A tleap script that builds the chain and sets N, CA, C and O, in Angstrom:
source leaprc.protein.ff14SB
mol = sequence {
  NMET HIE ILE PRO GLN PRO ASP PHE VAL PRO
  TRP THR ALA ALA ARG PHE GLN THR GLU GLU
  ALA ARG ASP LYS PHE LEU SER VAL VAL ALA
  THR ARG GLN THR ILE GLU ILE GLU VAL GLU
  PRO MET PRO GLY GLU CYS ARG GLY ALA TRP
  VAL ARG TRP ARG PRO GLY GLN PHE VAL GLY
  LEU ASN ASP VAL ALA TYR ALA HIE GLY GLY
  ARG ILE VAL PHE SER VAL THR ARG PRO GLN
  GLY CTHR
}
set mol.1.N position { -160.982 -36.218 -93.644 }
set mol.1.CA position { -160.032 -36.101 -95.454 }
set mol.1.C position { -158.533 -35.944 -95.336 }
set mol.1.O position { -157.996 -35.072 -94.653 }
set mol.2.N position { -157.835 -36.949 -96.127 }
set mol.2.CA position { -156.956 -37.707 -96.182 }
set mol.2.C position { -155.279 -36.511 -96.765 }
set mol.2.O position { -155.222 -35.835 -97.792 }
set mol.3.N position { -154.848 -36.565 -96.342 }
set mol.3.CA position { -153.188 -35.820 -96.839 }
set mol.3.C position { -152.209 -35.937 -96.984 }
set mol.3.O position { -151.225 -35.557 -96.349 }
set mol.4.N position { -152.359 -36.598 -98.025 }
set mol.4.CA position { -150.936 -37.497 -98.182 }
set mol.4.C position { -149.591 -37.302 -97.862 }
set mol.4.O position { -148.961 -37.051 -98.889 }
set mol.5.N position { -149.298 -37.307 -97.444 }
set mol.5.CA position { -147.869 -37.337 -96.505 }
set mol.5.C position { -146.467 -37.135 -97.652 }
set mol.5.O position { -146.322 -38.034 -98.481 }
set mol.6.N position { -145.707 -36.232 -97.663 }
set mol.6.CA position { -144.252 -36.083 -97.939 }
set mol.6.C position { -143.694 -37.351 -98.231 }
set mol.6.O position { -144.136 -38.146 -97.402 }
set mol.7.N position { -142.779 -38.012 -99.181 }
set mol.7.CA position { -142.173 -38.494 -99.329 }
set mol.7.C position { -140.844 -38.660 -98.550 }
set mol.7.O position { -140.185 -37.623 -98.624 }
set mol.8.N position { -140.039 -39.952 -97.589 }
set mol.8.CA position { -138.852 -39.641 -97.122 }
set mol.8.C position { -137.681 -38.887 -97.982 }
set mol.8.O position { -137.747 -38.821 -99.209 }
set mol.9.N position { -136.688 -38.369 -97.286 }
set mol.9.CA position { -135.323 -37.958 -97.918 }
set mol.9.C position { -134.714 -39.651 -98.044 }
set mol.9.O position { -135.104 -40.593 -97.355 }
set mol.10.N position { -133.934 -39.682 -98.847 }
set mol.10.CA position { -133.234 -41.090 -98.987 }
set mol.10.C position { -132.228 -41.402 -97.825 }
set mol.10.O position { -131.393 -40.541 -97.550 }
set mol.11.N position { -132.258 -42.666 -97.076 }
set mol.11.CA position { -131.528 -42.785 -96.272 }
set mol.11.C position { -130.027 -41.842 -96.092 }
set mol.11.O position { -129.617 -41.402 -97.165 }
set mol.12.N position { -129.522 -41.633 -95.357 }
set mol.12.CA position { -127.944 -40.647 -94.867 }
set mol.12.C position { -128.069 -41.447 -93.403 }
set mol.12.O position { -128.833 -42.069 -92.664 }
set mol.13.N position { -126.746 -40.948 -93.569 }
set mol.13.CA position { -125.625 -41.535 -92.384 }
set mol.13.C position { -125.531 -40.412 -91.163 }
set mol.13.O position { -125.437 -39.185 -91.204 }
set mol.14.N position { -125.584 -41.192 -90.245 }
set mol.14.CA position { -125.164 -40.555 -89.154 }
set mol.14.C position { -124.027 -40.878 -87.811 }
set mol.14.O position { -124.235 -41.693 -86.912 }
set mol.15.N position { -123.129 -40.239 -87.919 }
set mol.15.CA position { -122.188 -40.392 -86.998 }
set mol.15.C position { -122.079 -40.033 -85.335 }
set mol.15.O position { -122.541 -39.079 -84.708 }
set mol.16.N position { -121.277 -41.197 -84.888 }
set mol.16.CA position { -121.461 -40.314 -83.330 }
set mol.16.C position { -120.244 -41.111 -83.277 }
set mol.16.O position { -119.955 -42.135 -83.895 }
set mol.17.N position { -119.139 -39.985 -81.833 }
set mol.17.CA position { -118.546 -40.896 -81.230 }
set mol.17.C position { -117.939 -41.577 -80.538 }
set mol.17.O position { -116.729 -41.765 -80.412 }
set mol.18.N position { -119.021 -42.077 -79.935 }
set mol.18.CA position { -119.043 -43.359 -78.699 }
set mol.18.C position { -120.285 -44.551 -79.117 }
set mol.18.O position { -121.316 -44.246 -78.517 }
set mol.19.N position { -120.410 -45.395 -79.687 }
set mol.19.CA position { -121.358 -46.480 -79.434 }
set mol.19.C position { -122.129 -46.011 -78.290 }
set mol.19.O position { -122.927 -45.325 -78.928 }
set mol.20.N position { -122.499 -45.864 -77.036 }
set mol.20.CA position { -123.082 -45.978 -76.363 }
set mol.20.C position { -123.626 -44.145 -76.679 }
set mol.20.O position { -124.780 -44.019 -76.270 }
set mol.21.N position { -123.202 -43.124 -77.136 }
set mol.21.CA position { -123.829 -41.729 -77.673 }
set mol.21.C position { -125.163 -42.309 -78.528 }
set mol.21.O position { -126.325 -42.049 -78.216 }
set mol.22.N position { -124.644 -43.381 -79.989 }
set mol.22.CA position { -125.371 -43.559 -81.102 }
set mol.22.C position { -126.871 -44.435 -80.619 }
set mol.22.O position { -128.017 -44.439 -81.069 }
set mol.23.N position { -126.141 -45.190 -79.396 }
set mol.23.CA position { -127.951 -45.693 -78.954 }
set mol.23.C position { -128.075 -44.757 -78.325 }
set mol.23.O position { -128.105 -43.665 -78.892 }
set mol.24.N position { -128.150 -44.821 -77.417 }
set mol.24.CA position { -129.291 -43.190 -76.554 }
set mol.24.C position { -129.722 -42.526 -77.559 }
set mol.24.O position { -130.949 -42.493 -77.659 }
set mol.25.N position { -128.836 -41.718 -78.721 }
set mol.25.CA position { -129.285 -40.976 -79.847 }
set mol.25.C position { -130.121 -42.058 -80.028 }
set mol.25.O position { -130.850 -41.884 -79.051 }
set mol.26.N position { -130.639 -43.265 -80.686 }
set mol.26.CA position { -131.664 -44.138 -81.116 }
set mol.26.C position { -132.610 -44.697 -80.170 }
set mol.26.O position { -133.628 -45.117 -80.719 }
set mol.27.N position { -132.571 -44.834 -78.817 }
set mol.27.CA position { -133.368 -44.590 -78.065 }
set mol.27.C position { -133.820 -43.559 -78.278 }
set mol.27.O position { -134.844 -43.686 -78.948 }
set mol.28.N position { -133.551 -42.385 -78.016 }
set mol.28.CA position { -134.384 -40.805 -77.391 }
set mol.28.C position { -135.439 -40.899 -79.076 }
set mol.28.O position { -136.624 -40.609 -79.241 }
set mol.29.N position { -134.591 -41.325 -79.908 }
set mol.29.CA position { -135.815 -40.916 -81.180 }
set mol.29.C position { -136.533 -41.792 -81.213 }
set mol.29.O position { -137.680 -41.351 -81.270 }
set mol.30.N position { -136.511 -42.831 -81.210 }
set mol.30.CA position { -137.536 -44.064 -80.924 }
set mol.30.C position { -138.391 -43.392 -80.210 }
set mol.30.O position { -139.157 -42.734 -80.914 }
set mol.31.N position { -138.581 -43.289 -78.983 }
set mol.31.CA position { -139.497 -42.682 -77.689 }
set mol.31.C position { -140.752 -41.495 -78.273 }
set mol.31.O position { -141.910 -41.430 -77.860 }
set mol.32.N position { -140.174 -40.713 -79.233 }
set mol.32.CA position { -140.554 -39.559 -79.861 }
set mol.32.C position { -141.882 -40.269 -80.505 }
set mol.32.O position { -142.716 -39.448 -80.884 }
set mol.33.N position { -142.195 -41.497 -80.678 }
set mol.33.CA position { -143.060 -42.085 -81.535 }
set mol.33.C position { -143.520 -41.116 -82.491 }
set mol.33.O position { -144.652 -40.661 -82.328 }
set mol.34.N position { -142.891 -40.765 -83.369 }
set mol.34.CA position { -143.240 -40.105 -84.440 }
set mol.34.C position { -143.519 -40.587 -86.116 }
set mol.34.O position { -142.426 -40.878 -86.601 }
set mol.35.N position { -144.436 -40.726 -86.947 }
set mol.35.CA position { -143.817 -41.070 -88.699 }
set mol.35.C position { -143.120 -40.210 -89.441 }
set mol.35.O position { -142.646 -40.499 -90.540 }
set mol.36.N position { -143.025 -39.193 -88.929 }
set mol.36.CA position { -141.717 -38.533 -89.532 }
set mol.36.C position { -140.468 -38.743 -90.275 }
set mol.36.O position { -139.945 -38.431 -91.345 }
set mol.37.N position { -140.169 -39.603 -88.915 }
set mol.37.CA position { -138.334 -39.559 -88.871 }
set mol.37.C position { -138.053 -41.045 -88.592 }
set mol.37.O position { -138.741 -41.534 -87.696 }
set mol.38.N position { -137.179 -41.839 -89.191 }
set mol.38.CA position { -136.667 -43.269 -88.739 }
set mol.38.C position { -135.951 -43.189 -88.944 }
set mol.38.O position { -135.610 -42.538 -89.932 }
set mol.39.N position { -134.710 -44.131 -87.728 }
set mol.39.CA position { -134.097 -44.253 -87.434 }
set mol.39.C position { -133.734 -46.033 -87.101 }
set mol.39.O position { -134.588 -46.668 -86.482 }
set mol.40.N position { -132.162 -46.890 -87.653 }
set mol.40.CA position { -131.606 -47.794 -87.205 }
set mol.40.C position { -130.313 -47.745 -87.822 }
set mol.40.O position { -129.758 -47.166 -88.756 }
set mol.41.N position { -129.942 -48.939 -86.546 }
set mol.41.CA position { -128.570 -48.380 -86.473 }
set mol.41.C position { -128.070 -48.907 -87.246 }
set mol.41.O position { -128.880 -49.759 -87.614 }
set mol.42.N position { -126.402 -49.078 -88.317 }
set mol.42.CA position { -126.048 -49.044 -89.136 }
set mol.42.C position { -125.380 -49.989 -89.169 }
set mol.42.O position { -124.196 -49.726 -88.962 }
set mol.43.N position { -125.671 -51.377 -89.399 }
set mol.43.CA position { -125.063 -52.873 -90.043 }
set mol.43.C position { -123.374 -52.421 -89.910 }
set mol.43.O position { -123.061 -51.392 -90.510 }
set mol.44.N position { -122.471 -53.034 -89.275 }
set mol.44.CA position { -121.241 -53.530 -88.791 }
set mol.44.C position { -120.584 -52.611 -88.996 }
set mol.44.O position { -119.582 -52.809 -89.683 }
set mol.45.N position { -120.965 -50.630 -88.284 }
set mol.45.CA position { -120.329 -49.927 -87.675 }
set mol.45.C position { -121.090 -49.823 -86.370 }
set mol.45.O position { -122.314 -49.698 -86.380 }
set mol.46.N position { -120.382 -49.873 -85.232 }
set mol.46.CA position { -120.921 -49.449 -84.022 }
set mol.46.C position { -121.242 -47.907 -83.624 }
set mol.46.O position { -121.987 -47.528 -82.721 }
set mol.47.N position { -120.484 -47.114 -84.534 }
set mol.47.CA position { -121.016 -45.831 -83.696 }
set mol.47.C position { -121.493 -44.737 -85.110 }
set mol.47.O position { -121.387 -43.511 -85.133 }
set mol.48.N position { -122.132 -45.811 -86.418 }
set mol.48.CA position { -123.131 -45.215 -86.900 }
set mol.48.C position { -124.969 -45.636 -86.852 }
set mol.48.O position { -125.516 -46.608 -86.330 }
set mol.49.N position { -125.604 -44.403 -87.660 }
set mol.49.CA position { -127.225 -45.002 -87.511 }
set mol.49.C position { -127.020 -44.427 -89.033 }
set mol.49.O position { -126.127 -43.730 -89.513 }
set mol.50.N position { -128.390 -45.088 -89.686 }
set mol.50.CA position { -128.993 -44.719 -90.771 }
set mol.50.C position { -129.781 -43.171 -90.386 }
set mol.50.O position { -129.056 -42.500 -89.653 }
set mol.51.N position { -131.144 -42.467 -90.745 }
set mol.51.CA position { -131.201 -41.850 -90.803 }
set mol.51.C position { -132.328 -40.950 -91.767 }
set mol.51.O position { -131.740 -40.272 -92.609 }
set mol.52.N position { -133.524 -40.845 -91.795 }
set mol.52.CA position { -134.199 -40.762 -92.742 }
set mol.52.C position { -135.994 -39.910 -92.424 }
set mol.52.O position { -137.042 -40.525 -92.223 }
set mol.53.N position { -135.855 -38.737 -92.467 }
set mol.53.CA position { -136.965 -37.677 -92.176 }
set mol.53.C position { -137.712 -37.409 -93.560 }
set mol.53.O position { -137.241 -37.416 -94.698 }
set mol.54.N position { -139.100 -37.155 -93.100 }
set mol.54.CA position { -139.676 -36.214 -94.037 }
set mol.54.C position { -139.543 -34.678 -93.945 }
set mol.54.O position { -139.487 -34.023 -92.904 }
set mol.55.N position { -139.500 -34.201 -95.260 }
set mol.55.CA position { -139.215 -32.702 -95.619 }
set mol.55.C position { -139.854 -32.028 -94.325 }
set mol.55.O position { -141.005 -32.264 -93.957 }
set mol.56.N position { -138.990 -31.177 -93.685 }
set mol.56.CA position { -139.598 -30.225 -92.502 }
set mol.56.C position { -138.663 -30.553 -90.931 }
set mol.56.O position { -138.337 -29.641 -90.172 }
set mol.57.N position { -138.394 -31.811 -90.716 }
set mol.57.CA position { -138.500 -32.420 -89.480 }
set mol.57.C position { -136.402 -32.629 -89.560 }
set mol.57.O position { -135.967 -33.528 -88.840 }
set mol.58.N position { -135.810 -32.172 -90.025 }
set mol.58.CA position { -134.155 -32.356 -90.363 }
set mol.58.C position { -133.582 -31.415 -89.288 }
set mol.58.O position { -132.419 -31.611 -88.933 }
set mol.59.N position { -134.286 -30.417 -88.740 }
set mol.59.CA position { -133.573 -29.420 -87.924 }
set mol.59.C position { -134.043 -29.979 -86.470 }
set mol.59.O position { -133.403 -29.680 -85.461 }
set mol.60.N position { -134.678 -30.434 -86.442 }
set mol.60.CA position { -134.817 -31.324 -85.129 }
set mol.60.C position { -134.302 -32.375 -85.586 }
set mol.60.O position { -133.377 -32.624 -84.812 }
set mol.61.N position { -134.334 -33.169 -86.396 }
set mol.61.CA position { -133.342 -34.286 -85.790 }
set mol.61.C position { -131.730 -33.927 -85.430 }
set mol.61.O position { -131.193 -34.349 -84.406 }
set mol.62.N position { -130.955 -32.978 -86.553 }
set mol.62.CA position { -130.011 -32.607 -86.578 }
set mol.62.C position { -129.868 -32.934 -85.082 }
set mol.62.O position { -129.365 -33.980 -84.673 }
set mol.63.N position { -130.570 -31.514 -83.949 }
set mol.63.CA position { -130.336 -31.233 -83.221 }
set mol.63.C position { -130.633 -32.403 -82.157 }
set mol.63.O position { -130.189 -32.331 -81.011 }
set mol.64.N position { -131.348 -33.396 -82.568 }
set mol.64.CA position { -131.418 -34.545 -81.784 }
set mol.64.C position { -129.426 -34.815 -81.988 }
set mol.64.O position { -128.440 -34.277 -81.486 }
set mol.65.N position { -129.536 -35.363 -82.483 }
set mol.65.CA position { -128.061 -36.108 -82.845 }
set mol.65.C position { -126.799 -35.002 -82.435 }
set mol.65.O position { -125.841 -35.665 -82.035 }
set mol.66.N position { -126.517 -33.606 -82.411 }
set mol.66.CA position { -125.869 -32.330 -81.901 }
set mol.66.C position { -125.857 -32.970 -80.135 }
set mol.66.O position { -124.885 -33.575 -79.684 }
set mol.67.N position { -126.799 -32.757 -79.532 }
set mol.67.CA position { -126.788 -33.326 -78.809 }
set mol.67.C position { -126.502 -34.678 -77.680 }
set mol.67.O position { -126.325 -34.900 -76.482 }
set mol.68.N position { -126.571 -35.152 -78.590 }
set mol.68.CA position { -125.557 -36.685 -78.524 }
set mol.68.C position { -124.651 -36.450 -79.104 }
set mol.68.O position { -125.156 -36.611 -80.215 }
set mol.69.N position { -123.371 -36.107 -79.366 }
set mol.69.CA position { -121.761 -35.798 -79.937 }
set mol.69.C position { -121.695 -36.211 -81.887 }
set mol.69.O position { -120.757 -36.313 -82.677 }
set mol.70.N position { -123.467 -36.372 -82.048 }
set mol.70.CA position { -122.923 -36.992 -83.634 }
set mol.70.C position { -123.226 -36.056 -84.409 }
set mol.70.O position { -123.548 -34.985 -83.894 }
set mol.71.N position { -123.212 -36.171 -85.719 }
set mol.71.CA position { -123.110 -35.221 -86.749 }
set mol.71.C position { -124.205 -36.136 -87.650 }
set mol.71.O position { -124.365 -37.336 -87.428 }
set mol.72.N position { -124.904 -35.431 -88.652 }
set mol.72.CA position { -125.110 -36.066 -89.934 }
set mol.72.C position { -124.936 -35.881 -90.938 }
set mol.72.O position { -125.353 -34.812 -91.386 }
set mol.73.N position { -124.291 -36.735 -91.754 }
set mol.73.CA position { -123.408 -36.661 -93.584 }
set mol.73.C position { -124.434 -36.683 -94.682 }
set mol.73.O position { -125.408 -37.294 -95.122 }
set mol.74.N position { -123.803 -35.865 -94.824 }
set mol.74.CA position { -125.048 -35.816 -96.539 }
set mol.74.C position { -124.047 -34.699 -97.678 }
set mol.74.O position { -123.261 -33.754 -97.611 }
set mol.75.N position { -124.421 -35.188 -98.238 }
set mol.75.CA position { -123.626 -34.249 -99.698 }
set mol.75.C position { -125.528 -33.213 -100.571 }
set mol.75.O position { -126.543 -33.783 -100.971 }
set mol.76.N position { -125.281 -31.896 -100.542 }
set mol.76.CA position { -126.187 -30.777 -101.317 }
set mol.76.C position { -126.114 -31.351 -102.680 }
set mol.76.O position { -124.949 -31.726 -102.812 }
set mol.77.N position { -126.838 -31.626 -103.851 }
set mol.77.CA position { -125.747 -31.241 -105.004 }
set mol.77.C position { -127.374 -30.144 -105.659 }
set mol.77.O position { -128.557 -30.089 -105.322 }
set mol.78.N position { -126.839 -29.713 -106.311 }
set mol.78.CA position { -127.426 -28.474 -107.543 }
set mol.78.C position { -127.847 -29.209 -108.698 }
set mol.78.O position { -126.908 -29.745 -109.286 }
set mol.79.N position { -129.185 -29.427 -109.286 }
set mol.79.CA position { -129.366 -29.691 -110.635 }
set mol.79.C position { -128.515 -28.810 -111.783 }
set mol.79.O position { -128.565 -27.592 -111.957 }
set mol.80.N position { -127.733 -29.783 -112.498 }
set mol.80.CA position { -127.079 -29.056 -113.609 }
set mol.80.C position { -127.737 -27.499 -114.371 }
set mol.80.O position { -128.948 -27.382 -114.558 }
set mol.81.N position { -126.769 -26.411 -114.742 }
set mol.81.CA position { -127.380 -25.477 -115.433 }
set mol.81.C position { -128.583 -23.966 -114.802 }
set mol.81.O position { -129.180 -22.983 -115.242 }
set mol.82.N position { -128.212 -25.077 -112.900 }
set mol.82.CA position { -128.485 -23.560 -111.630 }
set mol.82.C position { -127.601 -23.324 -112.021 }
set mol.82.O position { -127.016 -22.305 -111.656 }
savepdb mol mol.pdb
quit
């Protein structure tokens, strides 16, 4: 039986202190060979990367970014009326 996977969250920026730190982060995530997380370098920004994940995968991805001196930057919004 095939269980459909939930959609990815939108692409989100991850920022790092150096280009080297960003590149190490990209390398570590790429070696995990998971279909739950996607990362790619941010064009025109040597210390930035685009990241997205399936629900339930943020904490692990954030831990990897933090271990490389990075942070994932996103804003949380609540629907109006809540």
